[in-house]
C-alpha atoms as one frame of an Amber mdcrd trajectory, in Angstrom:
protein
  24.066 150.047 169.733  25.892 146.727 170.925  27.922 147.037 174.311  31.596
 147.614 173.295  32.159 144.853 175.923  30.332 142.050 174.070  31.956 142.908
 170.524  34.752 140.478 169.491  38.368 141.531 170.196  40.304 142.578 167.200
  42.611 140.022 166.112  46.238 140.932 166.698  48.564 140.315 163.639  51.882
 139.245 164.526  53.706 139.365 161.288  55.578 136.346 160.379  58.984 138.289
 159.486  60.749 135.338 157.914  58.270 134.403 155.403  57.856 138.057 154.914
  62.000 138.699 154.221  62.154 135.807 152.116  59.180 136.304 149.743  60.250
 140.356 149.327  63.686 139.098 148.674  62.820 136.402 146.046  60.206 138.827
 144.633  62.790 141.522 144.427  65.823 138.925 142.795  62.894 137.690 140.350
  61.979 140.925 139.174  65.759 141.963 138.509  66.924 138.710 136.971  63.802
 139.022 134.564  64.297 142.377 133.856  67.826 141.821 132.845  67.610 138.038
 131.017  64.272 138.619 129.178  62.677 142.352 129.332  61.153 144.632 131.463
  57.808 143.935 130.630  58.356 140.252 131.897  59.499 141.600 135.241  56.469
 143.618 135.374  53.861 140.768 134.419  55.783 138.797 137.652  54.980 141.547
 139.369  51.516 141.723 138.185  51.518 137.948 139.427  52.698 138.958 142.964
  49.990 141.332 143.346  47.385 138.515 142.069  48.909 136.171 145.198  48.051
 138.956 147.681  44.754 139.964 146.116  43.586 136.219 145.985  44.763 135.861
 149.592  43.900 138.618 151.660  40.518 138.819 150.063  40.092 134.921 150.111
  38.570 135.106 146.908  38.264 131.084 145.831  35.957 129.746 143.214  35.660
 126.432 144.712  34.685 127.293 147.860  32.047 129.773 146.877  30.446 127.203
 144.227  30.491 124.538 147.111  28.528 126.446 149.668  26.252 127.221 147.142
  25.679 123.807 145.939  25.571 121.936 149.469  23.892 125.158 151.481  22.170
 127.789 149.018  24.752 130.433 149.844  25.337 132.886 146.978  27.681 135.790
 148.236  30.554 134.220 146.449  28.735 133.850 143.495  27.526 137.349 143.340
  30.813 138.240 143.828  32.237 136.509 140.958  28.984 138.109 138.685  30.135
 141.365 139.671  33.450 140.741 138.674  32.494 139.255 135.598  30.239 142.235
 134.501  33.145 144.841 135.752  35.463 142.851 133.842  33.670 142.793 130.003
  32.917 146.559 130.769  36.647 146.858 130.386  37.792 143.965 128.281  35.259
 143.824 125.286  35.600 147.383 123.743  39.580 147.133 124.003  39.298 143.587
 122.194  36.700 144.824 119.661  39.269 147.466 118.860  42.129 145.262 118.618
  44.580 147.446 120.547  45.334 148.382 124.116  47.595 151.746 124.872  48.781
 151.134 120.662  49.811 146.998 120.889  48.137 144.353 119.484  45.583 142.407
 122.194  43.708 139.436 121.387  40.924 137.485 123.738  41.468 133.524 124.863
  38.912 132.408 122.362  39.215 128.448 122.102  36.703 125.727 120.219  34.036
 125.065 122.310  32.597 120.851 121.936  33.241 117.701 123.500  36.991 118.065
 125.088  35.499 121.468 126.942  32.615 119.504 128.204  34.370 116.633 129.317
  37.365 118.625 130.769  35.424 121.047 132.583  33.311 118.616 134.087  36.394
 116.602 135.297  37.862 119.704 136.302  34.647 120.487 138.345  34.983 117.156
 140.573  38.742 117.785 140.838  38.397 121.351 142.383  36.287 119.676 145.589
  38.222 116.896 146.030  41.856 118.847 145.342  40.235 121.739 147.691  40.747
 124.505 145.110  41.236 125.422 141.591  44.068 126.478 139.585  44.187 129.875
 141.090  43.127 128.659 144.290  46.166 126.001 144.302  48.779 128.318 143.609
  47.638 130.990 146.427  47.248 128.312 148.693  50.462 126.811 148.269  52.061
 130.194 148.791  49.767 130.761 151.739  51.658 127.469 153.184  49.364 124.606
 152.559  51.029 121.415 152.431  47.942 119.776 151.438  47.532 122.084 148.493
  51.265 121.544 147.790  49.984 117.856 146.859  47.553 118.791 144.758  49.707
 120.752 142.878  52.259 117.948 142.160  49.337 115.855 141.039  47.923 119.073
 139.121  51.232 119.223 137.234  51.366 115.463 136.246  47.518 115.339 135.054
  48.183 118.334 132.842  51.109 116.378 131.448  48.888 113.458 130.735  46.082
 115.522 129.491  48.886 116.735 126.768  49.304 113.319 125.522  45.893 112.431
 124.945  44.865 115.989 123.391  45.002 114.916 119.564  42.506 112.144 120.561
  39.974 115.202 122.263  40.577 117.623 119.796  39.434 115.325 117.120  35.770
 114.711 118.709  33.083 117.130 117.641  33.412 120.845 118.493  33.018 124.609
 116.966  35.651 126.178 115.568  36.491 129.145 118.260  33.954 131.903 118.593
  33.979 135.612 120.062  30.564 136.764 120.961  31.979 140.429 120.350  33.011
 139.511 116.804  29.964 137.548 115.932  26.998 139.842 117.558  28.680 143.155
 117.772  30.211 145.008 120.852  26.575 146.363 122.414  24.681 143.279 121.589
  27.599 140.995 123.693  27.733 143.491 126.223  24.109 143.710 126.993  24.013
 139.933 126.527  26.510 139.066 129.000  25.492 141.632 131.490  21.759 140.267
 131.324  23.264 136.560 132.004  25.249 137.966 134.870  22.294 139.764 136.714
  20.201 136.731 136.097  22.355 134.086 137.463  22.757 136.723 140.686  19.314
 137.139 141.016  19.032 133.157 141.022  21.598 133.018 143.741  19.417 135.814
 145.740  16.174 133.478 145.537  17.888 130.127 146.524  19.423 131.785 149.361
  16.365 133.521 151.048  14.007 130.084 150.286  16.912 128.079 151.923  17.741
 130.814 155.229  14.755 133.068 154.775  17.213 135.822 154.393  20.767 136.379
 152.689  23.836 134.770 155.089  25.788 137.959 155.351  29.446 137.050 157.207
  30.468 139.767 159.617  33.807 140.984 158.696  36.745 139.791 161.067  37.912
 142.519 163.136  41.812 143.200 162.680  44.370 145.500 164.248  45.849 147.604
 162.215  45.345 148.134 158.040  42.778 145.737 157.006  44.393 146.429 153.303
  47.804 145.465 155.024  47.010 142.599 156.853  43.567 141.591 155.300  40.734
 140.040 155.148  39.386 142.063 152.508  35.996 142.260 151.370  35.038 139.829
 148.437  34.087 142.777 146.173  37.526 144.150 146.830  39.093 141.254 145.798
  36.894 140.833 142.599  38.002 144.474 141.340  41.721 143.721 142.092  41.439
 140.738 139.874  39.920 142.323 137.216  42.222 145.355 137.015  45.413 143.002
 137.100  43.865 140.840 134.635  43.491 144.029 132.361  47.202 145.017 133.477
  47.788 141.413 131.963  46.140 142.035 128.936  48.372 145.422 128.464  51.711
 143.802 128.919  51.419 140.512 127.276  48.716 141.057 124.945  46.367 138.517
 126.116  44.247 137.928 129.244  45.677 136.119 132.313  45.952 131.912 132.515
  47.604 130.064 134.578  47.756 126.014 133.416  49.547 125.712 130.588  52.271
 126.397 132.737  51.645 123.322 134.891  51.803 121.544 131.679  54.976 123.002
 130.662  56.596 122.035 134.016  55.344 118.583 133.379  56.819 118.084 130.294
  59.887 119.556 131.453  60.228 117.499 134.390  59.486 114.430 131.925  62.088
 115.388 129.304  64.775 115.650 132.369  63.884 112.185 132.814  64.187 111.092
 129.483  60.963 110.780 128.518  60.692 112.021 124.479  57.876 114.363 125.047
  59.087 116.661 122.400  57.764 114.000 120.131  54.397 113.999 121.268  52.150
 115.999 118.822  50.962 118.912 121.248  54.556 119.560 121.933  56.125 118.754
 118.308  54.749 122.273 116.704  53.775 125.607 117.467  54.156 127.553 120.688
  54.228 124.470 122.796  57.293 123.632 120.961  59.348 126.513 121.454  57.879
 126.975 125.065  59.529 123.806 125.557  62.453 124.201 124.071  62.910 127.975
 125.838  64.045 128.629 129.354  61.045 128.362 131.772  61.639 132.017 132.556
  60.598 132.691 129.488  56.997 131.940 129.402  54.719 134.539 130.510  52.451
 132.139 132.323  55.363 130.727 134.452  56.837 134.130 135.450  53.312 134.894
 136.865  52.492 131.513 138.359  55.392 131.957 140.620  54.540 135.434 141.198
  51.284 134.562 142.639  52.990 131.824 145.238  55.286 134.716 146.313  52.547
 136.827 146.412  50.248 134.884 148.744  53.539 133.739 150.842  53.728 137.485
 151.374  50.437 138.032 152.308  50.166 135.285 154.804  53.289 136.298 156.277
  51.708 140.135 156.975  48.618 138.104 157.774  50.517 136.306 160.465  49.333
 133.054 158.788  51.918 131.418 157.583  52.372 128.279 159.367  52.753 124.923
 157.441  51.346 121.951 158.530  52.881 118.970 157.455  50.588 116.162 158.968
  48.065 114.959 156.607  44.907 112.571 157.222  45.411 109.665 154.651  41.980
 110.000 153.036  42.517 113.841 152.335  46.018 113.094 150.984  44.289 110.888
 148.765  41.566 113.252 147.893  44.599 115.599 146.770  46.366 113.120 144.671
  43.200 112.092 142.915  42.079 115.705 142.502  45.055 117.274 141.306  44.988
 114.725 138.677  41.524 115.699 137.643  42.439 119.118 137.956  45.454 119.140
 135.391  43.877 116.931 133.056  40.536 118.340 132.896  42.416 121.652 132.604
  44.033 120.767 129.155  41.037 118.982 127.698  38.876 122.333 128.191  41.466
 124.711 126.966  41.662 126.119 130.566  41.042 126.377 134.012  38.646 128.673
 136.133  41.009 131.697 134.983  41.805 131.144 131.519  38.632 129.607 130.481
  35.882 130.892 132.886  37.321 134.192 133.739  39.583 135.494 131.322  37.357
 132.932 128.502  34.107 135.022 129.553  35.946 138.521 129.585  37.551 137.327
 125.993  34.081 137.063 124.940  34.450 133.531 124.105  31.782 130.935 123.799
  33.982 127.973 125.049  34.185 130.008 128.586  30.270 129.845 129.187  30.515
 125.952 127.885  32.761 125.568 130.817  30.921 127.339 133.373  28.284 124.856
 133.022  29.993 121.436 132.825  32.347 122.819 135.430  29.358 123.694 137.912
  28.165 120.158 137.138  31.171 118.672 137.949  31.714 120.775 141.281  27.981
 119.433 142.134  29.054 115.522 142.048  32.672 116.654 143.635  30.676 118.683
 146.665  28.718 115.101 146.947  32.224 112.862 147.098  34.336 115.087 149.394
  32.631 113.214 152.832  33.955 109.739 151.331  37.265 111.251 152.087  36.642
 112.944 155.174  36.465 116.509 153.652  33.910 119.114 154.930  30.790 120.598
 153.157  30.275 123.961 154.877  26.517 124.500 156.133  25.112 126.698 158.241
  21.830 126.146 160.135  18.235 127.281 158.445  17.024 130.169 160.211  14.619
 129.856 162.691  16.707 126.408 163.973
């Protein structure tokens, strides 16, 4: 047993009271406003978004950093947590989607075409993840946590999303397969077995690579904290994975479809452009269907927008509880440039690929969509390139010394 005198002292948690009060007040006022103006389901989805923000922040559940440390350093704990998350998710989602109803209400998955636009868009998005410093969910929860750099990424994420909607007619005209649900094509049991087998294979590959690189699995010791870890964080990765699946399932029950993020960014960009006098409504993407209706309606009627704002406020609450809400306003020029370029790539890529790491990867695979798997391969390849570009912008690529050094 280790000598108590040699153990690290628990981190003292000094709660940031001002941001805690502001976030709690805004969450409460937002829920009341939505309940009165739209309905109780919208208010509930806003609450789910807030809980997602708390879970993402406290678990530091980053898709971007998990992929980067595996690509650069062979450490696969983050990727294994993602595979466990997906495995738990398909066990919950596939039977419900095969049935078509949940608690008596119709539900459907996020199933999109798989083809050229997904390959190009996800590859671009993957580069943007590493330069921008986050994915879609990562950008939101780090903005909520007080990151001013990620606020720059978010602004240009929105701009890139808007540009992507302008070019969508060209990309959707390129070769692609019709939307394909593995659950419908293969049947429930075969689709489950296939997906679980692939998750297990990917996890096994990460173990093999990590042991070959480091001689063992590199386990990060949990940071000691005074008080409740569940209140102040940090959470274990596995706890974050389970929370994300359960909250995504709650989204499915309330909204009738799984969690998405980036369609709201395109909408915010379109509404801003319209306010500035640009005739966005005449663009093909915004001229018909659900997109046209969303452009005309108030933003608080859009489910994805409501949940995204909830994520930001929930992350702000979590950062305040962790005593880590402290925005830094001075940014190195190269890091600022990476945030601008990365944000544009993230936004443009997400539109082309019918979603991001949440809508296409997480919710897409949980929906049984073939395009979710295509997105994973293309985005991971983009992350390889993006990781190599990070040093050019003065961004860190985390590595640990190999065993024995």
